[in-house]
LOBANU-825927 format. One record per residue (C-alpha): residue number from 1; residue in one letter; x, y, z. Coordinates in Angstrom, 1 decimal. Layout:
R,NUM,a,X,Y,Z $
...
//
This chain:
R,1,m,-6.6,-2.7,5.3 $
R,2,k,-9.1,-5.8,5.1 $
R,3,g,-11.5,-4.2,2.7 $
R,4,d,-12.4,-6.4,-0.2 $
R,5,i,-11.9,-4.6,-3.2 $
R,6,s,-11.8,-7.6,-5.7 $
R,7,r,-15.0,-7.3,-6.9 $
R,8,h,-14.8,-3.7,-7.4 $
R,9,i,-14.5,-2.4,-11.3 $
R,10,a,-13.3,0.9,-11.7 $
R,11,s,-15.7,3.0,-14.4 $
R,12,a,-14.3,4.6,-17.5 $
R,13,e,-14.3,8.3,-15.6 $
R,14,p,-13.8,7.3,-11.8 $
R,15,r,-15.2,9.5,-9.4 $
R,16,v,-12.9,9.9,-6.5 $
R,17,m,-14.3,11.5,-3.1 $
R,18,v,-12.0,13.4,-1.3 $
R,19,v,-13.3,14.0,2.5 $
R,20,d,-11.3,16.6,4.5 $
R,21,g,-12.2,19.2,6.8 $
R,22,s,-9.1,21.4,5.2 $
R,23,k,-10.0,23.2,2.0 $
R,24,v,-6.5,23.9,1.4 $
R,25,v,-5.6,19.9,1.4 $
R,26,r,-9.1,19.2,-0.9 $
R,27,r,-7.9,21.7,-3.3 $
R,28,l,-4.1,20.4,-3.1 $
R,29,i,-5.7,17.0,-3.8 $
R,30,e,-7.9,18.3,-6.6 $
R,31,q,-5.1,19.9,-8.2 $
R,32,v,-2.8,16.7,-8.6 $
R,33,l,-5.6,14.8,-9.6 $
R,34,s,-6.7,17.2,-12.5 $
R,35,k,-3.2,17.0,-13.8 $
R,36,e,-2.3,13.1,-13.4 $
R,37,l,-5.9,11.8,-13.7 $
R,38,p,-7.6,14.5,-15.5 $
R,39,e,-10.5,12.2,-16.7 $
R,40,a,-11.7,11.7,-13.0 $
R,41,t,-14.3,13.6,-11.4 $
R,42,v,-13.4,15.1,-7.7 $
R,43,v,-16.4,15.0,-5.0 $
R,44,s,-14.9,17.0,-2.6 $
R,45,c,-16.4,16.8,0.8 $
R,46,g,-15.6,19.2,3.9 $
R,47,s,-17.5,17.0,6.4 $
R,48,g,-18.8,13.4,7.0 $
R,49,e,-22.4,15.1,6.8 $
R,50,e,-21.3,16.2,3.0 $
R,51,a,-19.7,12.7,2.3 $
R,52,r,-23.0,11.0,3.4 $
R,53,a,-25.2,13.1,1.2 $
R,54,a,-22.9,12.7,-1.9 $
R,55,l,-23.0,8.9,-1.7 $
R,56,d,-26.7,9.1,-1.7 $
R,57,e,-26.4,10.8,-5.1 $
R,58,g,-24.3,8.3,-6.3 $
R,59,m,-21.5,5.8,-6.4 $
R,60,v,-17.9,6.5,-6.2 $
R,61,d,-15.1,4.6,-7.4 $
R,62,f,-12.5,5.6,-4.8 $
R,63,v,-12.7,7.6,-1.1 $
R,64,t,-10.0,9.1,0.4 $
R,65,m,-10.6,10.7,4.0 $
R,66,a,-9.1,12.2,6.9 $
R,67,l,-9.0,10.4,10.2 $
R,68,r,-10.4,13.5,11.9 $
R,69,l,-13.2,15.5,10.5 $
R,70,p,-15.3,18.9,11.7 $
R,71,d,-17.9,16.4,12.5 $
R,72,g,-16.6,13.4,13.8 $
R,73,d,-14.2,10.3,13.2 $
R,74,g,-13.2,9.4,9.5 $
R,75,l,-13.3,5.7,10.5 $
R,76,e,-17.5,6.3,11.8 $
R,77,l,-17.8,7.4,8.0 $
R,78,a,-15.6,4.4,6.6 $
R,79,r,-18.0,2.2,8.7 $
R,80,h,-21.2,4.0,7.1 $
R,81,i,-19.8,3.6,3.5 $
R,82,r,-19.1,-0.1,4.1 $
R,83,e,-23.0,-0.3,5.2 $
R,84,q,-24.1,0.9,2.0 $
R,85,v,-24.7,-2.2,-0.5 $
R,86,t,-23.3,-0.3,-3.5 $
R,87,q,-20.3,1.2,-1.9 $
R,88,t,-19.5,-2.3,-0.2 $
R,89,y,-16.2,-3.1,-2.3 $
R,90,v,-15.0,0.6,-2.9 $
R,91,p,-11.2,1.0,-1.6 $
R,92,i,-11.3,3.5,1.4 $
R,93,v,-7.9,4.9,2.0 $
R,94,v,-7.0,7.4,5.0 $
R,95,i,-4.7,9.9,4.5 $
R,96,s,-3.1,11.2,7.6 $
R,97,g,0.1,12.2,9.0 $
R,98,d,0.2,10.1,11.9 $
R,99,v,-0.8,6.6,9.8 $
R,100,d,2.4,5.1,11.2 $
R,101,q,1.3,5.1,14.7 $
R,102,r,-2.3,4.0,13.9 $
R,103,l,-0.5,0.8,12.0 $
R,104,r,1.6,0.2,15.2 $
R,105,d,-1.5,0.0,17.2 $
R,106,r,-3.5,-1.7,14.4 $
R,107,s,-6.1,0.7,15.1 $
R,108,l,-7.3,1.5,11.8 $
R,109,g,-9.9,-1.0,11.6 $
R,110,d,-11.3,-3.3,9.1 $
R,111,a,-13.6,-0.7,7.3 $
R,112,v,-10.5,0.8,5.9 $
R,113,t,-8.8,-0.7,2.6 $
R,114,d,-5.6,1.3,3.0 $
R,115,y,-3.6,4.1,4.4 $
R,116,f,-1.4,6.7,3.0 $
R,117,d,1.2,8.5,5.0 $
R,118,k,0.8,12.6,3.9 $
R,119,s,4.3,13.2,4.6 $
R,120,l,5.0,11.7,1.3 $
R,121,g,3.5,14.2,-0.9 $
R,122,f,0.5,14.8,-3.1 $
R,123,k,2.3,13.7,-6.1 $
R,124,a,2.8,10.2,-4.5 $
R,125,l,-0.8,10.3,-3.6 $
R,126,a,-2.0,10.4,-7.1 $
R,127,d,0.4,7.8,-8.0 $
R,128,f,-1.4,6.0,-5.4 $
R,129,i,-4.8,6.6,-6.4 $
R,130,l,-4.0,5.9,-9.9 $
R,131,g,-2.4,2.0,-8.8 $
R,132,y,-6.5,1.6,-7.6 $
R,133,v,-8.6,2.8,-10.1 $
R,134,r,-6.0,2.9,-13.1 $
R,135,p,-4.0,-0.4,-12.2 $
R,136,e,-0.8,-0.8,-14.6 $
R,137,d,-0.9,-3.8,-17.1 $
R,138,q,3.0,-3.7,-17.0 $
R,139,a,5.3,-2.5,-14.5 $
R,140,e,9.2,-3.0,-14.3 $
R,141,g,11.2,-3.6,-10.9 $
R,142,e,13.0,-6.6,-9.3 $
R,143,v,11.1,-8.5,-6.6 $
R,144,l,12.9,-10.5,-4.0 $
R,145,y,10.4,-13.3,-3.0 $
R,146,i,10.8,-15.1,0.1 $
R,147,e,8.4,-18.5,0.2 $
R,148,d,8.8,-21.9,0.8 $
R,149,s,5.6,-23.5,-0.4 $
R,150,r,6.0,-24.7,-3.9 $
R,151,v,2.7,-24.3,-5.0 $
R,152,v,2.2,-20.8,-3.4 $
R,153,a,5.4,-19.5,-4.8 $
R,154,l,4.4,-20.8,-8.3 $
R,155,a,1.1,-18.9,-8.5 $
R,156,t,2.3,-16.0,-6.9 $
R,157,r,5.4,-15.6,-8.6 $
R,158,r,3.3,-15.9,-12.0 $
R,159,m,1.1,-13.3,-10.7 $
R,160,m,3.9,-10.9,-10.6 $
R,161,e,5.7,-11.9,-14.0 $
R,162,k,2.2,-11.8,-15.7 $
R,163,h,2.9,-7.6,-14.8 $
R,164,g,6.3,-7.4,-16.3 $
R,165,l,8.1,-7.9,-12.7 $
R,166,s,11.3,-9.7,-12.6 $
R,167,v,11.2,-12.4,-9.6 $
R,168,l,14.1,-13.6,-7.7 $
R,169,h,12.7,-16.3,-5.7 $
R,170,d,14.2,-17.9,-2.1 $
R,171,i,12.8,-20.6,0.1 $
R,172,s,14.5,-19.3,3.5 $
R,173,v,15.6,-16.0,4.8 $
R,174,e,18.9,-17.4,5.0 $
R,175,d,19.2,-17.6,1.4 $
R,176,a,17.4,-14.2,0.7 $
R,177,l,20.3,-12.6,3.2 $
R,178,a,23.1,-14.3,1.4 $
R,179,r,21.9,-12.8,-1.9 $
R,180,l,21.4,-9.4,-0.4 $
R,181,e,25.1,-9.6,1.4 $
R,182,t,26.4,-10.4,-2.0 $
R,183,a,24.6,-7.5,-3.5 $
R,184,k,26.1,-5.3,-1.0 $
R,185,v,29.4,-6.2,-1.3 $
R,186,q,29.2,-5.2,-5.1 $
R,187,g,27.6,-2.0,-4.2 $
R,188,r,24.0,-3.3,-5.1 $
R,189,i,20.6,-3.4,-2.9 $
R,190,g,20.1,-6.2,-4.6 $
R,191,a,16.1,-5.9,-5.3 $
R,192,d,13.7,-2.9,-5.7 $
R,193,v,11.2,-4.5,-3.0 $
R,194,v,11.0,-7.6,-0.9 $
R,195,l,7.8,-9.8,-0.7 $
R,196,t,8.3,-12.2,2.1 $
R,197,d,6.4,-14.8,4.1 $
R,198,v,6.4,-15.0,7.8 $
R,199,t,7.0,-18.5,8.7 $
R,200,l,10.0,-20.1,6.3 $
R,201,k,12.0,-23.1,6.4 $
R,202,g,15.1,-22.5,8.4 $
R,203,e,15.7,-20.9,11.8 $
R,204,l,14.8,-17.2,10.8 $
R,205,t,11.4,-15.7,10.3 $
R,206,g,10.1,-13.1,8.0 $
R,207,g,10.3,-10.7,11.4 $
R,208,d,13.9,-11.8,11.6 $
R,209,l,14.4,-10.5,8.1 $
R,210,l,12.9,-7.1,8.4 $
R,211,r,15.1,-6.7,11.9 $
R,212,k,18.2,-7.5,10.0 $
R,213,l,17.6,-5.4,6.8 $
R,214,r,16.3,-2.3,8.8 $
R,215,g,19.2,-3.0,11.3 $
R,216,e,22.2,-4.5,10.2 $
R,217,f,22.1,-3.8,6.4 $
R,218,g,20.6,-0.2,7.2 $
R,219,y,18.3,-0.1,4.4 $
R,220,n,15.1,2.1,5.5 $
R,221,k,11.5,1.8,4.2 $
R,222,g,12.2,3.8,0.9 $
R,223,q,15.7,2.4,0.0 $
R,224,l,14.1,-1.4,0.3 $
R,225,p,10.3,-1.6,0.8 $
R,226,v,9.5,-5.0,2.3 $
R,227,l,5.9,-6.4,1.8 $
R,228,v,4.9,-9.2,4.2 $
R,229,m,2.1,-11.7,3.5 $
R,230,t,0.6,-13.0,6.6 $
R,231,g,-2.3,-15.2,7.2 $
R,232,d,-2.3,-14.2,11.1 $
R,233,d,-5.1,-11.7,11.8 $
R,234,n,-3.8,-11.2,15.3 $
R,235,p,-3.6,-7.4,15.5 $
R,236,d,-0.7,-7.7,18.0 $
R,237,k,1.4,-9.9,15.7 $
R,238,q,0.8,-7.7,12.5 $
R,239,a,1.6,-4.5,14.7 $
R,240,e,4.9,-6.2,15.5 $
R,241,l,5.7,-6.8,12.0 $
R,242,i,5.3,-3.1,11.1 $
R,243,r,7.2,-1.9,14.3 $
R,244,a,10.1,-4.4,12.7 $
R,245,g,10.1,-2.5,9.7 $
R,246,a,7.4,-3.9,7.1 $
R,247,n,6.0,-1.4,4.7 $
R,248,d,2.6,-3.3,4.5 $
R,249,l,1.2,-6.1,4.8 $
R,250,v,-0.6,-8.5,2.4 $
R,251,e,-3.0,-11.0,4.1 $
R,252,k,-3.7,-14.6,2.8 $
R,253,p,-5.1,-15.9,1.0 $
R,254,v,-3.6,-13.5,-1.3 $
R,255,e,-5.8,-11.5,-3.8 $
R,256,e,-3.8,-10.6,-7.2 $
R,257,r,-5.2,-7.1,-7.7 $
R,258,l,-4.4,-6.1,-4.4 $
R,259,l,-1.1,-7.5,-3.9 $
R,260,m,-0.2,-5.6,-7.3 $
R,261,t,-1.6,-2.7,-6.3 $
R,262,k,0.6,-2.5,-3.1 $
R,263,l,3.9,-3.9,-4.9 $
R,264,l,3.4,-1.5,-7.5 $
R,265,f,2.8,1.6,-5.3 $
R,266,q,5.8,0.9,-3.0 $
R,267,l,8.0,0.5,-6.4 $
R,268,r,7.0,4.0,-7.5 $
R,269,v,7.4,5.8,-4.2 $
R,270,s,10.7,3.9,-3.7 $
R,271,r,11.7,5.2,-7.3 $
R,272,h,10.5,8.8,-6.3 $
R,273,l,12.6,8.8,-3.1 $
R,274,r,15.7,7.8,-4.8 $
R,275,e,15.3,10.1,-7.5 $
R,276,r,14.8,13.0,-5.1 $
R,277,a,17.7,11.9,-3.2 $
R,278,a,19.9,12.1,-6.2 $
R,279,a,18.7,15.3,-7.4 $
R,280,v,19.5,16.5,-3.8 $
R,281,a,23.1,15.1,-4.0 $
R,282,e,23.6,16.8,-7.2 $
//
């Protein structure tokens, strides 16, 4: 999750490398990408050795990989990619069904830019990849933003509003909870996504907010996604935030493209889950 993508610029025709030992999985990803991102070239690799050979032939703009490969560990391949000068900043995303446990253990490693839970489906994966190689200039959605530093809040709020997001800003967890409680009484959730710092004015922390949203309010990760901004790179403390219910973490200092990619992805997934739930209800 710490991979630096700020200097990576996607090409006009992005090359997406898919590394997975399952031919079926690779084919499914290829099919959904051909539909959702037809201009992309998919470099399909069934092993780490094939991926290394393909990388020697040319740069790619995005890499998805399984954690377990026929000839080794996907994280070893990620580290190899990071060691290649031309591939230093390419986004590397792990696709797995046990990502959540890895997140709790904070064992994905520094070489990995991000992760994707396979249970969300391949359509959501296409949206996820699109967010990296074709970032949206404009988006819709309401962000509940909790930050007590006026300077940081102003800069981050401008980032979000520049991309078309509406921002509701509170300086404490107590204020944010009061806002959400009012919305709940009115039959609303109160926001599409929450972005919060960890340490804030008042007695409650960002971790307390997570526990209350997932517990007392009963909002799951799909109903109300929460991104937590943290300057603490201690794996145990980061793991605690994930266990408390954070969808993802954004490390400080905040890099605009990474923040917006993560925010917009959570908004798309949440919208997709709500639409699916509504269809089932009908």
